[in-house]
C-alpha positions in Angstrom: -3.3 38.2 7.8 -0.7 34.9 9.3 3.0 34.9 8.6 4.1 31.8 10.4 4.8 30.1 7.0 6.1 26.9 9.4 2.9 25.7 8.9 2.2 25.5 5.5 5.4 23.3 4.6 4.0 20.0 5.0 0.6 20.7 3.3 3.3 22.4 0.4 5.0 19.2 0.4 1.6 17.2 0.2 0.1 19.7 -2.6 4.1 19.7 -4.8 4.1 15.4 -4.7 0.5 15.1 -6.0 0.8 18.1 -8.3 2.7 15.3 -11.4 0.4 13.4 -12.9 0.7 9.6 -12.1 0.9 10.7 -9.3 -2.0 11.8 -8.1 -3.8 9.3 -11.1 -1.8 6.3 -8.5 -3.4 8.3 -5.5 -7.0 8.4 -7.5 -7.0 4.7 -9.0 -6.7 4.3 -5.1 -9.5 6.2 -2.8 -11.8 4.5 -5.9 -10.2 0.2 -5.8 -8.8 1.5 -1.4 -6.1 -0.4 -1.5 -4.0 -2.3 -4.5 -0.2 -3.6 -5.4 2.3 -2.3 -7.9 2.6 -4.6 -10.3 -1.7 -4.2 -11.3 -1.2 0.4 -10.6 1.3 -0.9 -13.3 -0.6 -2.5 -15.8 -3.3 0.0 -15.6 -1.0 3.1 -16.2 1.0 0.3 -19.0 4.3 2.6 -17.1 7.4 0.3 -16.8 7.2 -0.9 -12.7 10.3 0.8 -12.4 8.4 4.1 -13.2 5.7 2.9 -10.9 7.6 2.6 -7.9 9.5 5.7 -7.8 6.4 7.9 -8.4 5.3 5.5 -5.5 8.5 5.8 -3.2 7.7 9.6 -4.0 4.4 9.4 -2.5 5.7 7.5 1.1 8.4 9.6 2.0 5.4 12.3 2.0 2.8 10.1 4.4 0.3 9.8 1.3 0.5 6.3 0.9 1.3 3.5 3.0 2.4 -0.6 2.7 0.8 -3.7 3.9 2.1 -6.8 3.4 -0.2 -9.2 2.5 2.4 -12.6 1.9 4.1 -12.2 -0.7 2.5 -9.4 -1.7 2.9 -5.6 -1.3 -0.3 -3.4 -1.4 -1.0 0.4 -1.6 -3.0 2.2 0.5 -4.3 6.1 0.7 -2.3 6.8 4.1 -4.0 11.1 4.8 -7.2 11.7 5.3 -6.6 15.0 3.8 -6.1 13.5 0.6 -8.7 11.3 0.8 -10.7 14.4 0.2 -8.5 16.5 -1.7 -9.6 13.8 -4.4 -12.9 13.6 -4.1 -13.2 16.9 -3.6 -11.4 17.0 -7.3 -13.2 14.6 -9.2 -16.2 13.7 -6.5 -17.7 10.0 -7.8 -15.5 10.2 -11.1 -14.1 6.5 -12.4 -10.2 6.3 -11.3 -7.6 5.3 -14.5 -7.6 2.0 -12.9 -9.6 -0.4 -13.6 -12.1 -2.5 -11.0 -10.1 -4.9 -8.3 -12.4 -7.7 -9.6 
């Protein structure tokens, strides 16, 4: 058994950040859609924009999502391939809670 726990801190933090149902839903939706802006996420989840923004900020702080600017629009996308793999393992090809981007 390996007892150097330092190497596990980052992974543990990512798992803690994903452990909230709203954040997990956001990441699952980003996995399906590729990218979304906060307004689209807020509309799909039917939550106040401030609540969605707080969850997105936490995901950004842990390096789970990143932003990409497109003119005035800021889109969110998954930044960590390990997170993509986790979502695939947990949800497979299930439909996202987000609607399809059209």
